C-alpha positions in Angstrom: -0.4 -5.2 10.9 0.1 -8.6 11.8 2.8 -9.8 9.7 5.6 -7.8 8.0 8.6 -9.5 6.6 11.7 -7.0 5.3 14.9 -8.3 4.0 17.6 -5.9 2.9 20.7 -6.9 1.2 24.0 -5.8 -0.8 26.1 -7.5 -2.8 29.2 -7.0 -3.9 29.6 -7.5 -8.1 32.6 -9.7 -8.6 33.8 -8.3 -11.8 36.7 -7.3 -12.5 38.7 -7.2 -9.0 41.9 -8.7 -10.1 44.3 -7.5 -13.2 44.5 -4.3 -15.2 44.4 -1.4 -13.1 41.8 0.6 -15.7 39.4 -2.5 -16.0 39.5 -2.3 -12.6 38.4 1.4 -11.7 35.8 1.6 -14.1 34.4 -1.6 -14.7 35.0 -3.2 -11.4 33.6 -2.5 -7.4 29.5 -2.2 -9.1 27.8 -2.6 -5.8 23.9 -4.3 -5.9 21.7 -3.6 -3.4 17.8 -3.8 -1.9 15.2 -3.7 0.2 11.7 -6.3 -0.1 9.1 -5.7 2.0 6.0 -8.0 2.6 3.4 -7.5 5.0 -0.2 -8.5 6.0 -3.0 -5.6 4.7 -4.2 -2.9 7.0 -7.8 -3.4 8.8 -10.9 -1.6 7.9 -13.9 -0.6 9.9 -17.2 -0.6 8.3 -19.6 2.0 9.2 -23.3 1.8 8.7 -23.4 5.6 7.5 -26.9 7.7 7.3 -30.7 6.1 8.5 -33.7 7.7 8.1 -31.8 11.1 7.2 -29.6 11.2 10.5 -26.4 11.2 10.1 -26.0 10.6 13.7 -28.0 7.2 14.0 -26.8 6.4 17.2 -28.6 9.5 18.5 -24.8 9.9 20.3 -24.8 13.8 19.0 -21.5 13.4 17.9 -22.2 13.9 14.7 -19.1 11.3 13.8 -21.3 8.4 12.2 -19.5 5.9 13.6 -22.6 3.2 13.7 -21.2 0.0 12.1 -24.1 -2.2 10.2 -25.1 -5.6 11.5 -24.0 -8.4 10.6 -27.0 -10.6 9.5 -25.0 -13.9 7.2 -21.7 -14.8 6.3 -19.8 -11.7 5.4 -18.6 -11.3 2.0 -17.6 -7.8 0.9 -15.1 -8.3 -2.2 -12.4 -5.2 -1.7 -11.4 -5.1 -5.9 -11.0 -1.7 -8.3 -13.7 -1.7 -10.7 -12.3 -3.4 -13.7 -14.7 -1.3 -16.3 -14.2 1.9 -15.3 -17.1 4.3 -14.6 -19.3 4.1 -11.8 -18.7 0.9 -9.4 -22.0 -1.7 -9.8 -23.3 -2.2 -6.5 -21.3 -4.0 -3.6 -23.5 -4.5 -0.8 -25.8 -7.4 -2.5 -25.1 -10.5 -0.3 -22.3 -8.4 1.5 -24.1 -10.4 5.1 -24.7 -6.7 6.2 -27.4 -4.6 6.8 -28.3 -0.9 8.7 -29.1 -1.2 11.8 -32.1 0.3 13.8 -31.1 4.1 14.7 -29.9 4.2 18.6 -28.5 0.8 17.7 -24.8 0.0 17.5 -24.6 -2.9 14.7 -23.7 -6.2 15.4 -20.5 -5.8 13.1 -16.8 -5.6 14.8 -14.1 -3.8 15.0 -11.5 -4.4 12.6 -13.5 -7.0 10.3 -12.1 -6.9 7.2 -8.3 -6.3 5.7 -7.2 -4.3 2.7 -4.9 -6.5 0.2 -1.1 -6.4 1.6 1.7 -5.0 0.8 4.5 -6.7 -1.6 7.3 -4.6 -2.8 11.4 -5.2 -4.1 13.8 -1.7 -4.1 16.7 -2.4 -6.2 20.0 0.0 -6.0 22.7 -0.6 -8.2 25.8 1.9 -7.9 29.8 2.2 -7.8 32.0 5.1 -6.2 34.4 6.9 -8.3 37.8 7.8 -7.1 39.0 11.3 -7.9 41.4 11.8 -4.6 42.1 10.5 -2.0 39.3 12.1 0.0 37.1 12.8 -3.3 34.9 10.4 -4.7 31.7 10.6 -7.1 29.1 8.5 -6.6 26.8 7.1 -9.5 23.4 4.9 -8.6 20.8 3.7 -10.6 17.6 2.7 -8.4 14.8 1.3 -9.3 11.5 1.5 -6.9 8.6 -1.1 -6.9 10.3 -3.0 -9.6 7.4 -5.2 -10.9 5.3 -2.8 -10.5 2.9 -4.4 -7.6 0.0 -2.2 -6.7 -1.0 -1.6 -3.3 -4.5 0.1 -2.5 -5.4 2.9 -0.1 -7.3 2.4 3.0 -10.9 3.0 1.8 -12.0 6.5 2.1 -15.0 7.0 4.6 -17.8 7.5 2.2 -16.5 4.3 0.7 -16.7 2.4 4.3 -20.5 2.6 4.4 -23.4 0.9 3.8 -25.5 4.1 3.1 -23.3 4.7 -0.6 -23.6 1.7 -2.3 -22.4 3.1 -5.7 -18.6 3.3 -4.1 -19.2 1.0 -1.2 -16.2 -1.9 -1.0 -14.2 -0.3 -3.8 -10.5 1.1 -3.4 -10.3 4.8 -4.5 -6.8 4.9 -4.5 -3.1 3.8 -3.7 -0.5 3.7 -1.2 2.1 2.4 -3.1 3.5 4.3 -6.3 3.9 3.1 -9.2 7.3 1.9 -10.5 9.7 4.6 -10.9 13.4 4.5 -11.7 16.1 7.4 -10.9 19.6 8.2 -11.4 21.5 10.0 -9.2 25.4 11.6 -9.2 26.8 12.6 -6.0 30.3 15.0 -5.1 31.3 13.0 -1.7 34.4 14.7 0.1 
């Protein structure tokens, strides 16, 4: 990942720091903290898939199917989720990619494309309530992926091949959870 930016913060909320002890102990002392992460997308290697029924079209005897496609024009593969649902349309047309000949390595380089990046906010609002000098109860309200930004996962091996145009160029899952909120109550002694 060539670019990654992370900021973490903690802010003691200034409410009710002075004045009535009851208000200070119950409504004061709250803390707001969080983490923000922004990073560029992960690289994707495309594979050419089977050619004329040969899963090992490079004829290396490995059977891995690591043959890359030929770059025959400007590379244009749209890595977007299928908005209408159902079977995705063929995205290979006008992609600038073609299947290479049997035994040929293909001209498309490594890491030629990147999936979308990550943009995530996690927040926590919490407070410690003293019970005795050594015993505290800590309450936290946590929110993960606050703005519900989706980060798509790397494409599955079947979706990275030109040989399966029905799913070529589409994400098949996410690597970030949807918005998630939880409440924590801890006894600290």
